[in-house]
C-alpha positions in Angstrom: -56.1 26.1 -36.0 -58.3 28.8 -35.2 -57.3 31.2 -32.1 -59.5 31.3 -29.6 -59.7 33.4 -26.7 -61.3 33.1 -23.5 -64.2 36.0 -23.4 -65.8 37.0 -19.8 -69.3 35.3 -21.0 -68.9 33.4 -24.3 -72.7 32.4 -24.3 -74.4 34.6 -26.8 -78.5 34.4 -27.0 -79.8 32.7 -30.4 -82.4 35.9 -30.4 -79.0 38.1 -30.2 -76.8 36.1 -32.6 -79.7 36.1 -35.0 -80.1 39.9 -34.8 -75.9 40.4 -35.7 -76.8 38.2 -38.6 -79.4 39.8 -40.1 -78.0 42.9 -39.3 -74.7 42.3 -41.2 -76.1 40.0 -43.6 -74.0 37.3 -45.4 -73.3 38.2 -48.5 -72.2 36.1 -51.1 -70.5 37.1 -54.6 -73.3 36.3 -57.2 -70.9 35.0 -60.1 -68.2 33.0 -57.4 -70.5 32.2 -54.8 -67.4 33.6 -52.6 -67.7 35.1 -49.1 -65.2 37.8 -49.8 -67.1 40.9 -50.7 -66.8 44.5 -50.6 -68.7 46.8 -48.0 -70.5 49.7 -48.5 -68.0 51.9 -46.8 -65.1 50.7 -48.5 -61.8 49.7 -47.3 -60.4 46.2 -47.0 -62.5 43.3 -48.1 -65.1 42.2 -45.8 -66.2 38.3 -45.4 -68.7 36.7 -43.7 -70.9 38.8 -41.2 -69.1 41.9 -41.6 -65.6 41.0 -40.7 -63.3 43.5 -42.4 -60.1 41.5 -43.2 -56.7 43.1 -41.8 -53.9 43.8 -43.7 -52.0 41.0 -41.8 -55.3 38.5 -42.5 -54.9 39.2 -46.4 -51.4 38.5 -46.6 -51.6 35.4 -44.5 -55.1 34.4 -46.6 -56.4 33.3 -43.4 -58.5 34.6 -40.4 -58.7 32.7 -37.3 -57.1 30.0 -39.3 -59.8 29.9 -41.9 -58.3 30.1 -45.2 -60.1 33.0 -47.2 -60.4 31.4 -50.4 -62.4 28.5 -49.6 -64.7 29.8 -46.5 -67.5 27.7 -45.7 -70.9 29.4 -44.3 -69.7 27.2 -40.8 -66.5 29.1 -41.2 -68.0 32.4 -41.4 -70.2 31.6 -38.6 -67.0 30.3 -36.5 -65.2 33.9 -37.4 -68.4 35.8 -36.5 -68.7 34.3 -32.8 -64.7 34.8 -32.5 -65.4 38.8 -33.4 -68.1 39.0 -31.0 -65.8 37.3 -28.4 -63.0 39.8 -28.8 -65.3 42.6 -29.0 -66.6 41.5 -25.9 -63.5 41.2 -23.9 -62.8 44.6 -25.2 -65.8 46.0 -24.0 -65.4 44.6 -20.5 -61.9 46.0 -20.6 -63.3 49.6 -21.7 -66.0 49.1 -18.9 -63.4 48.0 -15.9 -61.3 51.3 -17.3 -63.8 53.7 -17.7 -66.6 52.7 -15.2 -65.0 50.0 -12.6 -67.2 47.4 -14.0 -67.3 44.5 -15.7 -69.9 43.6 -18.8 -71.6 40.9 -17.1 -72.3 43.0 -13.7 -74.5 44.6 -16.5 -78.2 43.7 -17.4 -78.2 41.1 -20.5 -80.1 43.7 -22.9 -77.5 46.5 -22.1 -74.8 44.0 -22.7 -76.4 43.2 -26.3 -77.0 46.8 -26.9 -73.0 47.6 -26.1 -71.7 44.8 -27.5 -73.5 45.2 -30.8 -72.4 48.9 -30.8 -69.1 47.6 -30.2 -69.1 45.1 -33.0 -70.6 47.6 -35.6 -68.0 50.3 -35.0 -65.1 49.7 -33.1 -64.9 51.3 -29.6 -68.6 51.9 -28.9 -67.8 53.8 -25.3 -65.7 55.9 -27.0 -67.3 57.0 -30.6 -71.0 57.0 -28.7 -70.3 58.3 -25.0 -73.5 60.0 -24.5 -75.6 56.7 -26.1 -73.1 54.3 -24.1 -73.6 56.1 -21.0 -77.4 56.3 -21.0 -77.6 52.5 -22.1 -75.6 51.8 -18.7 -77.6 54.1 -16.4 -80.8 52.6 -18.2 -81.4 56.2 -19.3 -83.6 55.2 -22.4 -85.2 58.4 -23.3 -81.3 59.8 -23.9 -80.3 56.1 -25.6 -83.6 57.1 -28.1 -81.9 60.5 -29.1 -78.4 59.1 -29.3 -78.8 55.6 -30.7 -79.0 56.3 -34.7 -75.6 55.5 -36.5 -74.4 56.4 -39.8 -71.7 54.8 -42.2 -69.4 56.9 -45.0 -70.2 55.9 -48.3 -67.1 55.2 -50.4 -68.8 56.5 -53.4 -70.5 59.5 -52.7 -67.9 60.6 -49.7 -71.5 61.4 -47.5 -72.6 60.2 -44.5 -75.7 58.2 -45.0 -78.1 56.4 -42.3 -77.7 52.8 -41.1 -81.5 53.1 -42.0 -82.5 48.8 -41.2 -79.8 48.7 -38.5 -81.4 51.9 -36.6 -85.0 50.9 -37.1 -84.6 47.2 -35.7 -82.0 48.2 -32.9 -85.0 50.6 -32.2 -87.5 47.9 -32.3 -85.4 45.4 -30.3 -84.4 47.5 -27.6 -85.8 50.9 -27.3 -89.1 50.6 -27.9 
């Protein structure tokens, strides 16, 4: 049975979910059709829409009660929703600790921007503090200067821009 937690707001707009799915992509192994793959930045295998398997999940062979070896597209969608709920809860807690505000107190677009970073990078507030503060304050000019993300390419060991994600994020939120 899946381990579901109660988020501050479990409802994500269809448009936001489509954006996240488009950015992460649903990658299948071309030979086996498996929804488990190695991402560009390396590390542990990834499933579905960008869920990096933890050592415990690898050992157990499951993610939130879904067996890794038999994942379906429906399973990976439920994993994405649970990942977003968990990131949302973490982000809400971080905002409360740092600024004394809850995620639900911010405009929906601001929530989405911060949640996209939290999902993609981990701790949005600490990894991109200037960007996060600008978004919270509604300072679009500073956010435009600070939004670009990169990844460490496992093969070349160099930082490369997330070109599509950066372009699409700008078009959606900062234009």
